[in-house]
ZAPA-660222 format. One record per residue: x, y, z of N, C-alpha, C in turn. Coordinates in nm, 2 decimals. Layout:
N
{bado {X Y Z} {X Y Z} {X Y Z}}
...
//
This chain:
210
{bado {-1.60 -0.63 0.34} {-1.60 -0.49 0.33} {-1.65 -0.45 0.19}}
{bado {-1.78 -0.43 0.18} {-1.84 -0.39 0.05} {-1.86 -0.51 -0.04}}
{bado {-1.95 -0.48 -0.14} {-1.97 -0.58 -0.25} {-1.92 -0.52 -0.38}}
{bado {-1.88 -0.60 -0.47} {-1.82 -0.55 -0.59} {-1.92 -0.47 -0.67}}
{bado {-1.88 -0.35 -0.71} {-1.96 -0.27 -0.81} {-1.91 -0.29 -0.95}}
{bado {-1.78 -0.30 -0.96} {-1.71 -0.32 -1.09} {-1.59 -0.40 -1.06}}
{bado {-1.54 -0.47 -1.16} {-1.42 -0.55 -1.14} {-1.32 -0.53 -1.25}}
{bado {-1.19 -0.52 -1.22} {-1.09 -0.50 -1.32} {-0.99 -0.62 -1.30}}
{bado {-0.98 -0.70 -1.40} {-0.88 -0.81 -1.39} {-0.76 -0.78 -1.47}}
{bado {-0.64 -0.79 -1.42} {-0.52 -0.76 -1.49} {-0.42 -0.88 -1.47}}
{bado {-0.36 -0.92 -1.57} {-0.26 -1.03 -1.56} {-0.14 -0.97 -1.49}}
{bado {-0.07 -1.05 -1.42} {0.06 -1.01 -1.36} {0.15 -0.96 -1.47}}
{bado {0.22 -0.85 -1.44} {0.30 -0.79 -1.54} {0.44 -0.87 -1.55}}
{bado {0.46 -0.95 -1.45} {0.59 -1.02 -1.45} {0.56 -1.17 -1.43}}
{bado {0.63 -1.25 -1.51} {0.61 -1.40 -1.50} {0.73 -1.46 -1.43}}
{bado {0.84 -1.39 -1.41} {0.96 -1.44 -1.34} {0.97 -1.38 -1.20}}
{bado {1.05 -1.45 -1.12} {1.08 -1.40 -0.99} {1.18 -1.29 -0.99}}
{bado {1.17 -1.18 -0.91} {1.28 -1.08 -0.90} {1.40 -1.15 -0.85}}
{bado {1.52 -1.08 -0.87} {1.64 -1.14 -0.82} {1.64 -1.16 -0.67}}
{bado {1.69 -1.28 -0.63} {1.70 -1.31 -0.49} {1.58 -1.36 -0.42}}
{bado {1.47 -1.37 -0.50} {1.34 -1.42 -0.44} {1.32 -1.57 -0.47}}
{bado {1.23 -1.63 -0.39} {1.19 -1.77 -0.40} {1.04 -1.78 -0.41}}
{bado {0.99 -1.87 -0.48} {0.85 -1.89 -0.49} {0.79 -1.95 -0.36}}
{bado {0.68 -1.88 -0.32} {0.62 -1.92 -0.19} {0.48 -1.99 -0.22}}
{bado {0.46 -2.10 -0.17} {0.33 -2.17 -0.17} {0.26 -2.13 -0.04}}
{bado {0.14 -2.07 -0.05} {0.07 -2.02 0.07} {0.11 -1.88 0.09}}
{bado {0.06 -1.83 0.20} {0.09 -1.69 0.24} {0.13 -1.67 0.38}}
{bado {0.26 -1.66 0.41} {0.31 -1.65 0.54} {0.26 -1.52 0.61}}
{bado {0.24 -1.52 0.74} {0.21 -1.40 0.81} {0.33 -1.33 0.86}}
{bado {0.35 -1.21 0.82} {0.47 -1.13 0.86} {0.43 -0.99 0.90}}
{bado {0.46 -0.95 1.01} {0.44 -0.81 1.05} {0.51 -0.78 1.18}}
{bado {0.52 -0.65 1.21} {0.59 -0.60 1.33} {0.48 -0.56 1.43}}
{bado {0.49 -0.61 1.55} {0.40 -0.57 1.66} {0.27 -0.65 1.66}}
{bado {0.18 -0.62 1.75} {0.06 -0.70 1.76} {-0.05 -0.67 1.65}}
{bado {-0.14 -0.76 1.64} {-0.25 -0.75 1.55} {-0.36 -0.66 1.62}}
{bado {-0.39 -0.55 1.56} {-0.49 -0.46 1.62} {-0.63 -0.51 1.62}}
{bado {-0.71 -0.48 1.71} {-0.85 -0.52 1.72} {-0.93 -0.41 1.63}}
{bado {-1.01 -0.47 1.54} {-1.09 -0.38 1.46} {-1.22 -0.34 1.53}}
{bado {-1.24 -0.21 1.53} {-1.36 -0.15 1.59} {-1.43 -0.06 1.49}}
{bado {-1.53 -0.12 1.42} {-1.59 -0.05 1.30} {-1.65 0.08 1.34}}
{bado {-1.70 0.10 1.46} {-1.76 0.23 1.49} {-1.66 0.34 1.52}}
{bado {-1.53 0.30 1.53} {-1.43 0.40 1.56} {-1.33 0.41 1.44}}
{bado {-1.35 0.33 1.34} {-1.26 0.32 1.22} {-1.28 0.44 1.13}}
{bado {-1.18 0.50 1.08} {-1.19 0.61 0.99} {-1.07 0.61 0.90}}
{bado {-1.09 0.64 0.77} {-0.98 0.66 0.68} {-0.97 0.80 0.65}}
{bado {-0.85 0.86 0.66} {-0.82 1.00 0.64} {-0.73 1.03 0.53}}
{bado {-0.75 1.13 0.46} {-0.66 1.19 0.36} {-0.63 1.33 0.41}}
{bado {-0.51 1.36 0.43} {-0.47 1.49 0.49} {-0.34 1.54 0.43}}
{bado {-0.29 1.65 0.48} {-0.16 1.70 0.43} {-0.19 1.80 0.32}}
{bado {-0.11 1.80 0.21} {-0.13 1.90 0.10} {-0.23 1.85 0.00}}
{bado {-0.36 1.86 0.05} {-0.47 1.83 -0.04} {-0.50 1.95 -0.13}}
{bado {-0.56 1.93 -0.24} {-0.59 2.04 -0.34} {-0.67 2.15 -0.28}}
{bado {-0.77 2.11 -0.20} {-0.86 2.21 -0.14} {-0.82 2.26 0.00}}
{bado {-0.70 2.20 0.05} {-0.66 2.24 0.19} {-0.73 2.18 0.30}}
{bado {-0.83 2.09 0.27} {-0.91 2.03 0.37} {-0.87 1.88 0.39}}
{bado {-0.91 1.83 0.51} {-0.89 1.69 0.54} {-1.02 1.61 0.49}}
{bado {-1.00 1.50 0.43} {-1.11 1.42 0.38} {-1.12 1.29 0.46}}
{bado {-1.24 1.25 0.51} {-1.25 1.13 0.59} {-1.37 1.05 0.54}}
{bado {-1.35 0.92 0.56} {-1.46 0.82 0.54} {-1.47 0.73 0.66}}
{bado {-1.59 0.71 0.71} {-1.61 0.60 0.81} {-1.61 0.47 0.74}}
{bado {-1.62 0.36 0.82} {-1.61 0.23 0.76} {-1.72 0.20 0.66}}
{bado {-1.84 0.24 0.69} {-1.95 0.21 0.60} {-1.93 0.29 0.47}}
{bado {-1.89 0.41 0.47} {-1.88 0.49 0.35} {-1.76 0.44 0.27}}
{bado {-1.65 0.41 0.34} {-1.53 0.36 0.26} {-1.57 0.23 0.19}}
{bado {-1.65 0.14 0.26} {-1.69 0.01 0.20} {-1.77 0.03 0.08}}
{bado {-1.84 0.15 0.07} {-1.93 0.17 -0.04} {-1.86 0.22 -0.17}}
{bado {-1.73 0.25 -0.16} {-1.66 0.30 -0.27} {-1.64 0.19 -0.38}}
{bado {-1.62 0.23 -0.51} {-1.62 0.13 -0.61} {-1.51 0.02 -0.59}}
{bado {-1.55 -0.10 -0.61} {-1.47 -0.22 -0.58} {-1.40 -0.27 -0.71}}
{bado {-1.28 -0.29 -0.71} {-1.20 -0.34 -0.82} {-1.11 -0.46 -0.78}}
{bado {-1.07 -0.54 -0.88} {-0.98 -0.65 -0.86} {-0.86 -0.63 -0.94}}
{bado {-0.74 -0.67 -0.89} {-0.62 -0.67 -0.96} {-0.55 -0.81 -0.93}}
{bado {-0.50 -0.87 -1.04} {-0.42 -0.99 -1.03} {-0.27 -0.94 -1.02}}
{bado {-0.21 -0.97 -0.91} {-0.07 -0.91 -0.90} {0.01 -1.00 -0.80}}
{bado {0.14 -0.99 -0.81} {0.23 -1.06 -0.73} {0.26 -0.98 -0.60}}
{bado {0.31 -1.05 -0.50} {0.35 -0.99 -0.38} {0.49 -1.04 -0.35}}
{bado {0.59 -0.94 -0.34} {0.73 -0.98 -0.32} {0.77 -0.92 -0.18}}
{bado {0.80 -1.01 -0.09} {0.85 -0.97 0.05} {1.00 -0.96 0.05}}
{bado {1.04 -0.86 0.12} {1.19 -0.83 0.13} {1.26 -0.95 0.20}}
{bado {1.18 -1.03 0.27} {1.24 -1.15 0.34} {1.27 -1.26 0.23}}
{bado {1.24 -1.23 0.11} {1.28 -1.32 -0.01} {1.18 -1.42 -0.05}}
{bado {1.06 -1.41 -0.01} {0.96 -1.49 -0.07} {0.87 -1.41 -0.16}}
{bado {0.82 -1.48 -0.26} {0.72 -1.41 -0.36} {0.60 -1.50 -0.37}}
{bado {0.48 -1.44 -0.37} {0.36 -1.50 -0.40} {0.31 -1.45 -0.53}}
{bado {0.29 -1.54 -0.63} {0.26 -1.49 -0.77} {0.11 -1.51 -0.80}}
{bado {0.06 -1.41 -0.88} {-0.07 -1.43 -0.93} {-0.19 -1.42 -0.84}}
{bado {-0.17 -1.35 -0.73} {-0.28 -1.34 -0.63} {-0.39 -1.25 -0.68}}
{bado {-0.51 -1.27 -0.64} {-0.62 -1.18 -0.68} {-0.65 -1.09 -0.55}}
{bado {-0.64 -0.97 -0.57} {-0.66 -0.87 -0.47} {-0.79 -0.79 -0.50}}
{bado {-0.87 -0.77 -0.41} {-0.99 -0.69 -0.43} {-1.00 -0.57 -0.33}}
{bado {-1.05 -0.46 -0.38} {-1.06 -0.34 -0.29} {-1.08 -0.22 -0.37}}
{bado {-1.03 -0.11 -0.32} {-1.05 0.02 -0.37} {-0.91 0.07 -0.43}}
{bado {-0.91 0.10 -0.56} {-0.79 0.15 -0.63} {-0.74 0.28 -0.56}}
{bado {-0.61 0.30 -0.55} {-0.56 0.42 -0.50} {-0.60 0.54 -0.59}}
{bado {-0.61 0.52 -0.72} {-0.65 0.63 -0.80} {-0.79 0.68 -0.77}}
{bado {-0.87 0.59 -0.72} {-1.01 0.64 -0.68} {-1.00 0.74 -0.56}}
{bado {-0.91 0.71 -0.47} {-0.89 0.81 -0.36} {-0.83 0.94 -0.41}}
{bado {-0.74 0.93 -0.51} {-0.68 1.05 -0.57} {-0.78 1.13 -0.64}}
{bado {-0.88 1.07 -0.70} {-0.98 1.14 -0.77} {-1.08 1.21 -0.67}}
{bado {-1.11 1.14 -0.56} {-1.21 1.19 -0.46} {-1.15 1.30 -0.37}}
{bado {-1.02 1.28 -0.34} {-0.95 1.38 -0.26} {-0.82 1.41 -0.32}}
{bado {-0.82 1.49 -0.43} {-0.69 1.52 -0.51} {-0.58 1.59 -0.42}}
{bado {-0.46 1.56 -0.46} {-0.35 1.63 -0.40} {-0.32 1.76 -0.46}}
{bado {-0.26 1.85 -0.39} {-0.22 1.98 -0.45} {-0.11 1.95 -0.56}}
{bado {-0.10 2.05 -0.65} {-0.01 2.03 -0.76} {0.13 2.00 -0.72}}
{bado {0.18 2.05 -0.61} {0.32 2.04 -0.57} {0.35 1.91 -0.50}}
{bado {0.25 1.83 -0.48} {0.27 1.70 -0.40} {0.36 1.61 -0.49}}
{bado {0.46 1.55 -0.42} {0.55 1.46 -0.49} {0.55 1.32 -0.42}}
{bado {0.51 1.31 -0.30} {0.51 1.18 -0.22} {0.39 1.17 -0.14}}
{bado {0.37 1.04 -0.09} {0.26 1.01 0.00} {0.32 0.93 0.11}}
{bado {0.27 0.96 0.23} {0.30 0.88 0.35} {0.17 0.80 0.38}}
{bado {0.19 0.67 0.38} {0.07 0.58 0.42} {0.08 0.55 0.57}}
{bado {-0.03 0.58 0.64} {-0.03 0.57 0.78} {-0.12 0.45 0.82}}
{bado {-0.07 0.37 0.92} {-0.14 0.25 0.96} {-0.16 0.25 1.11}}
{bado {-0.22 0.15 1.17} {-0.23 0.14 1.31} {-0.10 0.15 1.39}}
{bado {-0.10 0.20 1.51} {0.01 0.21 1.60} {0.11 0.31 1.55}}
{bado {0.07 0.40 1.45} {0.16 0.50 1.40} {0.26 0.45 1.30}}
{bado {0.24 0.33 1.25} {0.33 0.27 1.14} {0.31 0.35 1.02}}
{bado {0.42 0.37 0.94} {0.41 0.45 0.82} {0.50 0.40 0.71}}
{bado {0.47 0.43 0.59} {0.56 0.39 0.47} {0.54 0.50 0.37}}
{bado {0.66 0.55 0.32} {0.65 0.66 0.22} {0.66 0.60 0.08}}
{bado {0.59 0.67 -0.01} {0.59 0.63 -0.15} {0.60 0.75 -0.24}}
{bado {0.66 0.74 -0.35} {0.65 0.84 -0.45} {0.51 0.85 -0.50}}
{bado {0.46 0.97 -0.54} {0.32 0.98 -0.58} {0.30 0.90 -0.71}}
{bado {0.40 0.89 -0.79} {0.39 0.81 -0.92} {0.36 0.66 -0.88}}
{bado {0.43 0.61 -0.78} {0.40 0.47 -0.74} {0.27 0.45 -0.68}}
{bado {0.22 0.55 -0.60} {0.09 0.54 -0.54} {-0.02 0.55 -0.64}}
{bado {0.01 0.63 -0.74} {-0.10 0.66 -0.85} {-0.10 0.55 -0.95}}
{bado {-0.02 0.45 -0.95} {-0.02 0.34 -1.04} {-0.16 0.28 -1.05}}
{bado {-0.21 0.24 -1.17} {-0.34 0.18 -1.18} {-0.35 0.04 -1.12}}
{bado {-0.24 -0.01 -1.06} {-0.24 -0.14 -1.00} {-0.22 -0.13 -0.85}}
{bado {-0.21 -0.01 -0.79} {-0.20 0.01 -0.65} {-0.34 0.01 -0.59}}
{bado {-0.36 -0.07 -0.49} {-0.49 -0.10 -0.44} {-0.50 -0.10 -0.29}}
{bado {-0.60 -0.04 -0.23} {-0.63 -0.06 -0.09} {-0.71 -0.19 -0.08}}
{bado {-0.65 -0.30 -0.04} {-0.71 -0.43 -0.05} {-0.80 -0.46 0.08}}
{bado {-0.91 -0.51 0.05} {-1.00 -0.56 0.15} {-1.02 -0.71 0.14}}
{bado {-0.99 -0.77 0.02} {-1.01 -0.91 -0.01} {-0.88 -0.97 -0.07}}
{bado {-0.86 -1.09 -0.06} {-0.76 -1.17 -0.13} {-0.82 -1.30 -0.16}}
{bado {-0.81 -1.34 -0.29} {-0.86 -1.47 -0.34} {-1.01 -1.47 -0.32}}
{bado {-1.08 -1.36 -0.33} {-1.23 -1.36 -0.32} {-1.28 -1.36 -0.18}}
{bado {-1.19 -1.36 -0.08} {-1.23 -1.37 0.06} {-1.18 -1.24 0.13}}
{bado {-1.26 -1.20 0.24} {-1.21 -1.09 0.32} {-1.07 -1.13 0.38}}
{bado {-0.99 -1.03 0.38} {-0.86 -1.04 0.45} {-0.88 -1.09 0.60}}
{bado {-0.79 -1.17 0.65} {-0.80 -1.20 0.79} {-0.73 -1.09 0.86}}
{bado {-0.75 -1.08 0.99} {-0.69 -0.98 1.07} {-0.53 -0.99 1.06}}
{bado {-0.48 -1.11 1.06} {-0.33 -1.13 1.05} {-0.28 -1.07 0.92}}
{bado {-0.36 -1.07 0.82} {-0.31 -1.03 0.69} {-0.36 -0.89 0.66}}
{bado {-0.41 -0.81 0.76} {-0.43 -0.67 0.74} {-0.57 -0.62 0.74}}
{bado {-0.67 -0.71 0.77} {-0.81 -0.67 0.78} {-0.82 -0.55 0.88}}
{bado {-0.90 -0.45 0.85} {-0.99 -0.44 0.73} {-0.93 -0.38 0.60}}
{bado {-0.80 -0.33 0.61} {-0.75 -0.26 0.49} {-0.60 -0.27 0.49}}
{bado {-0.54 -0.31 0.38} {-0.40 -0.31 0.36} {-0.37 -0.25 0.22}}
{bado {-0.26 -0.19 0.20} {-0.22 -0.14 0.07} {-0.14 -0.24 0.00}}
{bado {-0.17 -0.26 -0.13} {-0.09 -0.35 -0.22} {-0.03 -0.26 -0.33}}
{bado {0.10 -0.26 -0.34} {0.18 -0.19 -0.44} {0.26 -0.30 -0.51}}
{bado {0.20 -0.36 -0.62} {0.26 -0.48 -0.67} {0.41 -0.47 -0.72}}
{bado {0.44 -0.35 -0.77} {0.58 -0.33 -0.83} {0.68 -0.30 -0.73}}
{bado {0.65 -0.29 -0.60} {0.75 -0.26 -0.50} {0.74 -0.37 -0.39}}
{bado {0.85 -0.38 -0.31} {0.85 -0.48 -0.20} {0.73 -0.46 -0.11}}
{bado {0.68 -0.56 -0.05} {0.56 -0.56 0.02} {0.55 -0.47 0.15}}
{bado {0.67 -0.44 0.20} {0.67 -0.35 0.32} {0.62 -0.21 0.28}}
{bado {0.62 -0.18 0.15} {0.57 -0.05 0.11} {0.42 -0.04 0.11}}
{bado {0.36 -0.16 0.13} {0.21 -0.17 0.14} {0.17 -0.21 0.28}}
{bado {0.16 -0.12 0.37} {0.13 -0.16 0.51} {0.00 -0.23 0.53}}
{bado {-0.01 -0.31 0.64} {-0.14 -0.36 0.68} {-0.21 -0.26 0.77}}
{bado {-0.34 -0.28 0.79} {-0.42 -0.20 0.89} {-0.41 -0.05 0.86}}
{bado {-0.42 -0.01 0.73} {-0.41 0.12 0.69} {-0.52 0.21 0.74}}
{bado {-0.49 0.33 0.79} {-0.59 0.42 0.84} {-0.59 0.56 0.76}}
{bado {-0.50 0.58 0.67} {-0.50 0.70 0.60} {-0.37 0.73 0.52}}
{bado {-0.38 0.84 0.44} {-0.26 0.88 0.37} {-0.24 1.03 0.39}}
{bado {-0.11 1.07 0.38} {-0.07 1.21 0.39} {0.00 1.25 0.26}}
{bado {-0.05 1.36 0.20} {0.01 1.41 0.08} {0.13 1.50 0.13}}
{bado {0.24 1.48 0.06} {0.36 1.55 0.10} {0.43 1.62 -0.02}}
{bado {0.48 1.74 0.01} {0.55 1.82 -0.10} {0.70 1.79 -0.10}}
{bado {0.75 1.71 -0.01} {0.89 1.66 -0.01} {0.89 1.52 0.06}}
{bado {0.99 1.45 0.02} {1.00 1.31 0.07} {1.05 1.30 0.22}}
{bado {1.00 1.21 0.29} {1.06 1.17 0.42} {1.04 1.02 0.45}}
{bado {1.13 0.96 0.52} {1.13 0.82 0.54} {1.02 0.77 0.63}}
{bado {0.96 0.66 0.60} {0.87 0.59 0.69} {0.93 0.50 0.79}}
{bado {0.85 0.42 0.86} {0.90 0.34 0.97} {1.02 0.25 0.93}}
{bado {1.01 0.16 0.83} {1.12 0.07 0.80} {1.23 0.15 0.72}}
{bado {1.19 0.25 0.65} {1.29 0.33 0.58} {1.39 0.40 0.68}}
{bado {1.34 0.44 0.80} {1.42 0.50 0.90} {1.51 0.39 0.97}}
{bado {1.48 0.27 0.95} {1.55 0.16 1.01} {1.63 0.08 0.92}}
{bado {1.67 0.14 0.81} {1.77 0.08 0.72} {1.72 0.02 0.59}}
{bado {1.59 0.03 0.57} {1.54 -0.03 0.44} {1.54 0.08 0.33}}
{bado {1.55 0.03 0.21} {1.57 0.12 0.09} {1.45 0.21 0.08}}
{bado {1.47 0.34 0.04} {1.37 0.44 0.04} {1.27 0.41 -0.07}}
{bado {1.31 0.34 -0.18} {1.21 0.31 -0.29} {1.16 0.17 -0.29}}
{bado {1.25 0.07 -0.28} {1.21 -0.07 -0.26} {1.16 -0.14 -0.39}}
{bado {1.23 -0.12 -0.50} {1.20 -0.19 -0.63} {1.26 -0.33 -0.62}}
{bado {1.18 -0.44 -0.62} {1.23 -0.57 -0.61} {1.31 -0.61 -0.74}}
{bado {1.28 -0.56 -0.85} {1.35 -0.59 -0.98} {1.49 -0.53 -0.98}}
{bado {1.51 -0.43 -0.90} {1.64 -0.37 -0.89} {1.71 -0.42 -0.76}}
{bado {1.64 -0.50 -0.68} {1.68 -0.56 -0.55} {1.72 -0.45 -0.46}}
{bado {1.63 -0.35 -0.45} {1.66 -0.23 -0.36} {1.60 -0.27 -0.22}}
{bado {1.68 -0.34 -0.14} {1.64 -0.39 -0.01} {1.68 -0.29 0.10}}
{bado {1.80 -0.24 0.10} {1.86 -0.17 0.21} {1.91 -0.03 0.17}}
{bado {1.91 0.06 0.27} {1.94 0.20 0.25} {2.09 0.22 0.20}}
{bado {2.18 0.13 0.23} {2.31 0.14 0.19} {2.33 0.12 0.03}}
{bado {2.22 0.07 -0.03} {2.22 0.05 -0.17} {2.17 0.17 -0.24}}
{bado {2.12 0.27 -0.17} {2.06 0.39 -0.24} {2.17 0.47 -0.32}}
{bado {2.12 0.52 -0.43} {2.20 0.61 -0.51} {2.15 0.75 -0.49}}
{bado {2.23 0.85 -0.54} {2.18 0.99 -0.52} {2.05 1.01 -0.59}}
{bado {1.96 1.07 -0.52} {1.82 1.09 -0.56} {1.72 0.99 -0.52}}
{bado {1.77 0.88 -0.46} {1.68 0.77 -0.42} {1.61 0.81 -0.28}}
{bado {1.67 0.89 -0.20} {1.62 0.92 -0.07} {1.59 1.07 -0.05}}
{bado {1.54 1.10 0.06} {1.51 1.24 0.09} {1.64 1.33 0.10}}
{bado {1.62 1.45 0.06} {1.74 1.54 0.07} {1.77 1.57 0.22}}
{bado {1.89 1.57 0.25} {1.93 1.59 0.39} {1.93 1.74 0.43}}
//
């Protein structure tokens, strides 16, 4: 998916494992449901919701592939308690999408949408981190279908479920609401360094207002 136009290498911000995690050699395949079949002629990345101009923004596979390519060296922490350290991820920075399709001033959260209607909510500040990346490559190679090809989100400072595989778009939101796993008992924020695994651990202000 595209050739590198520019590359940004960043050392992992953390050299230790978060609490409760174990070091993983290799990269296990974990996901819910079947692996979707990629159809490039029908693939589209959408930005919608509370955009600054009120319009929906779309890229087909070819156009999305042509966006500036960057690399981030970052860890991946799975809520199932394995951590993969120092992986090289390549793709399009989330901040690039924010620049091309800005959110309205009142936006506070983003819902990341993936195949089969899967979703994950993020605070806008987490999404806007300069290390959040729409990954197309890992270790210099295209992602495999099992690991999210053609596109997965990587949010290094949060648990990996916050970065869905097979991403198809993002929705700008002016209020928070829970995504797929968050509705099923996972923590609304998902910070591995605070071991925010489950919703019963949430403190006031961590989740959407009822």
